[in-house]
N, C-alpha and C positions, 0 to 999 in steps of 0.2 A: 280418916278425916277427923281430926281433932275438932273441937267445938269452934275453933277459930280458923278453920282451914281456908275457905274462900274469903272470909272476912279478913283474915290476916294477909292473904294474898292482895286483896284490894287495899288495905290499910298499910301493909308492910312495904309495898312498893314505894310509898311516900318517904320511907326512912332509908331507902337505898342510896348510897353514894358510890358512883362508879367513875373510874377514869381508865380509859384504855388507849394508850399511845396518843394522848392529846384529845381524846374523844370526850369533850366536855362542852358545856354551854358557853365557854369563853375561849378566846383564841389562846393557843399554847405557843411556846417557843417554836419558831420555825413555821408557824402557820399565820396566814394573814386574815383569814375570815373565820368566824365562829363555826364550830363543827355542829352536827345535828345534836339536839338535846333530848334526853329521855323525857318522857311525859312526867315522871316523878322527878324529884329534885336531884340534880347532878352537881357534884362539887368539882372544883378545879383539882389539879394533881394533888393527891392525898399522900401524906407521909413522905413527900418529896420524891415519890417514885412513879413518875408518869409511866404508863404502859402496864400498870398492875391494877387489877380489879380489886376494889376494897369496899368493905361494908363498914359503915360507921354508925354505931348505935342501933344496929338493926335488931328489932324486937322479935323477929320470927315471922313466919308466913311464906317467905320465899326460901325454898330449900337449896341445897348446894347444886342440884341438877339445874334448877331454874336459874340460879345466879350465874353459873358458868355459861348457860345459853344466852342470857341477857347481857353478859359482859362482852359479847361479840358485836361490834358496831353494826354489822348488817342485820342483826336480829332485833335491833332497837324498836323498829316499827311493830314487829310482832308482839314484843313484850308490852309496848304501850297499848296496843289494841287489847291484848289479853287482860291487862290491868283494868282498862276502861270497861270491858265486858264483865269482869268479875264484880266491879263496883255496881254496875247496873243490875246484874243478876241478884246481888245481895239486897239492893234497895227494893227490887220487885218481890223478892222472897219475904222481906220484912213487911211489905205492904199487904201481901196476901196471907201470910201465916204469922203465928205468934208463939211466944214462949218456947217450950221444950221442943216443939215441932221444928225449930230452926237448928237443932242439933240431933242428928240421926233420925229425924222424923220426916214428915211430908215436906215441910218447908226446906229442909236440907236437901232432900232428894230433888225437889223442884229446882232449887238453886243450881245444883250441879248440872242437871239436864239443860236448864235454860242458859247457863254460862256457855256450855258446849254448843248449843243450838246457835247462839249469837256468834261465837267464834267461827263456826262452820259457815254461817251465812256470809260473814265478812272475809274469812281467810281460806275457806275450804276445809274439808274434813281431815285431810292429812296433817295440815299445819295445826288445826285445833287438837287433834289426837296427840300430836307430839308434845304440845304445850301441856295439855291436861295430864298426860301420862307422866311427864316430868314432875308436875305438881304433886302427884300421888307417891312420889319417891321419898317422902318425908320420913326420916328415921324416927322410930318410936311410935309411928302411927299404928294403932291396932289393926291386925290383918282383916278383921271383919269390917272395919270402917273403910279400909282401902278397897275391899271387894265391893262394898256398897257404892262407893264413889265411882269406881271404874265402870260398874254396871250403869249407873245413872248418867255418867258422862257419855257413854256409848249411846244410850237412848236419845240423848239430846242431839248428838251428831247425826243420828240415823233417822230423823223425822222424814217421813215419806208420805206425800210429796214434800219437796223442800218448802220451808216456810216462805211466804211472800213478803213478810215484814217481821220486825222484832215483836210487835204486838201479837201477830199470828203465832210466832214461835212461843211466846209466853203463854198464850191460851192453850196451845197444844201440849206444852209441858205440864201445865196445871191440870189439864184433863188426864194426862197419864198418871200424875200423882194421885188424883182423886179416884181413879179407876183401877188401882192396883197394878199398874204397868211399870212402876219404878220400885226400887227396893229401899226399905228402912230397917232400922234395928229396933227390935222389941224384945224385951226380956233376954237380952244377950244373943238373940238369933236374928238372922237376916230373913225378912219376910216381905211380902208384897205391901206396897204403900197403901 
């Protein structure tokens, strides 16, 4: 998990431009009604090649696995939800934690757990795991950071009993972060939060 992992996911979605066989916010040749639009900005056919997924000016954040998944029209609602949950998890982490804690510290651990708790509540554990696992396939991500993120993602998905609300999930993930139930990186080692 690079320092911009979930932050880039939340912000990076806004820079994504996708078109898949006329799958845009405007009607394409041969269609009469607008097609579903991604939550983030979607361009009309790019480079004159409808049907081809394209990233334009994409700064990072969504890796190839996520991009391929989100380029499938039937996955758009999942990607929109994951993006929304990532933004809200980031905002809550920034509200609760500060500074270096937001990179490989408690704030970061909380953010990953809370993002997955939110996705699980909204989409189910299997869908949340699929998206979160794809997010951790970022090339160049240090192995220890990937291990930390996968652990914390799992803790967020496996809250028991299931959270009754997003605020309940937030409180429970924060408790886990404060009481050593999540993982952080300290002095190059994976340790309890």
